[in-house]
C-alpha positions as CSV (number, residue, x, y, z in Angstrom):
1,X,-14.2,30.9,14.5
2,X,-11.5,28.2,13.8
3,X,-9.1,28.2,11.0
4,X,-7.4,24.9,10.1
5,X,-4.3,24.4,8.1
6,X,-3.3,21.0,6.9
7,X,0.4,20.0,5.9
8,X,2.6,17.0,5.5
9,X,0.9,15.5,2.2
10,X,3.0,14.2,-0.7
11,X,3.9,11.6,-3.1
12,X,4.9,8.3,-1.5
13,X,5.2,4.6,-3.0
14,X,2.7,1.9,-1.7
15,X,3.8,0.5,1.7
16,X,5.3,3.8,2.9
17,X,4.2,6.2,5.3
18,X,3.3,9.7,5.9
19,X,2.2,11.9,8.8
20,X,-0.2,14.7,8.1
21,X,-0.7,17.6,10.5
22,X,-3.5,20.0,11.2
23,X,-2.8,23.2,12.9
24,X,-5.8,25.2,14.5
25,X,-6.0,29.0,15.3
26,X,-7.6,30.0,18.6
27,X,-7.2,29.3,22.2
28,X,-10.1,26.8,22.6
29,X,-8.7,23.8,20.7
30,X,-9.6,21.4,23.3
31,X,-13.3,22.3,23.0
32,X,-13.3,20.7,19.6
33,X,-13.6,17.0,18.6
34,X,-11.4,16.7,15.3
35,X,-11.7,14.5,12.3
36,X,-9.9,13.7,8.9
37,X,-11.7,13.1,5.8
38,X,-10.5,12.5,2.1
39,X,-11.8,12.8,-1.2
40,X,-10.6,11.0,-4.1
41,X,-11.0,12.3,-7.8
42,X,-14.8,11.5,-8.9
43,X,-15.9,10.3,-5.5
44,X,-17.5,11.8,-2.4
45,X,-15.7,13.0,0.8
46,X,-15.4,10.3,3.2
47,X,-14.7,9.7,6.9
48,X,-11.0,8.4,7.7
49,X,-10.6,9.2,11.7
50,X,-11.8,11.2,14.4
51,X,-10.7,12.0,17.9
52,X,-12.6,13.4,20.9
53,X,-11.8,16.7,22.5
54,X,-9.2,15.4,25.1
55,X,-7.9,12.8,22.9
56,X,-9.2,9.7,24.8
57,X,-11.6,8.5,22.1
58,X,-10.8,7.6,18.5
59,X,-12.7,6.0,15.8
60,X,-11.5,4.9,12.4
61,X,-13.0,3.8,8.9
62,X,-12.6,0.1,8.5
63,X,-10.4,0.8,5.3
64,X,-7.6,2.4,7.4
65,X,-8.1,0.7,10.5
66,X,-4.7,-0.8,11.8
67,X,-2.7,1.3,9.3
68,X,-3.6,5.0,10.2
69,X,-3.3,6.5,13.8
70,X,-5.2,9.9,14.7
71,X,-3.6,11.8,17.6
72,X,-3.6,15.3,19.0
73,X,-1.4,17.7,21.2
74,X,-3.9,20.3,22.6
75,X,-1.1,22.2,24.0
76,X,0.3,22.8,20.2
77,X,-3.4,23.2,18.7
78,X,-2.7,20.3,16.5
79,X,-4.1,17.0,15.3
80,X,-2.1,14.4,13.4
81,X,-2.8,11.5,11.2
82,X,0.0,9.0,10.9
83,X,-0.6,6.8,7.8
84,X,1.5,3.7,7.4
85,X,1.3,0.9,5.0
86,X,-0.1,3.2,2.5
87,X,-2.0,1.9,-0.7
88,X,-2.8,3.5,-4.1
89,X,-6.2,3.7,-2.9
90,X,-5.4,5.9,-0.2
91,X,-4.7,8.6,-2.7
92,X,-7.0,11.6,-2.2
93,X,-7.1,15.1,-0.7
94,X,-7.0,14.8,3.0
95,X,-8.8,17.5,5.1
96,X,-9.2,18.0,8.7
97,X,-12.5,19.1,10.2
98,X,-13.4,20.7,13.8
99,X,-16.5,20.3,15.7
100,X,-17.4,22.3,18.7
101,X,-18.7,20.0,21.6
102,X,-18.8,19.7,25.3
103,X,-18.9,15.9,25.0
104,X,-16.1,13.4,24.9
105,X,-17.5,11.9,21.8
106,X,-16.2,11.1,18.3
107,X,-18.1,12.1,15.0
108,X,-18.0,10.2,11.6
109,X,-20.4,12.4,9.5
110,X,-19.4,15.2,7.5
111,X,-22.2,17.5,8.4
112,X,-21.4,16.9,12.2
113,X,-18.4,19.4,11.5
114,X,-18.2,23.1,11.9
115,X,-15.0,24.0,10.3
116,X,-12.8,22.6,7.5
117,X,-9.2,23.0,6.3
118,X,-8.4,23.4,2.7
119,X,-6.9,20.1,2.4
120,X,-3.5,18.3,1.5
121,X,-2.9,16.1,-1.4
122,X,-1.7,12.6,-0.8
123,X,-0.5,10.5,-3.7
124,X,0.4,6.8,-3.3
125,X,2.3,5.2,-6.2
126,X,2.1,1.5,-7.1
């Protein structure tokens, strides 16, 4: 069982930056690939970024590529999402997710993931 707790959301002006954190419980964090997803009001949850268990592989949605960076520090059981050049369309609840795996893969599908956090609100004003 893994518990995930996100933090770092808030209100920011367009063009600004935020860094989200996701802290995981347990001692086997490096057995999990991690992902960030977001859900805007009235829309389905969508993939944002993912990172492999060791951190060597990353994957991004086209809409955030070049602006967002996913990273992890396994010694701290934490994954991050650095968000730069934010746009109003980035406004959403951002959730992290964990997938138990023995492979160095990244995962883009919601159904791939085993555990989810509660989410943190990010609001970008124009």
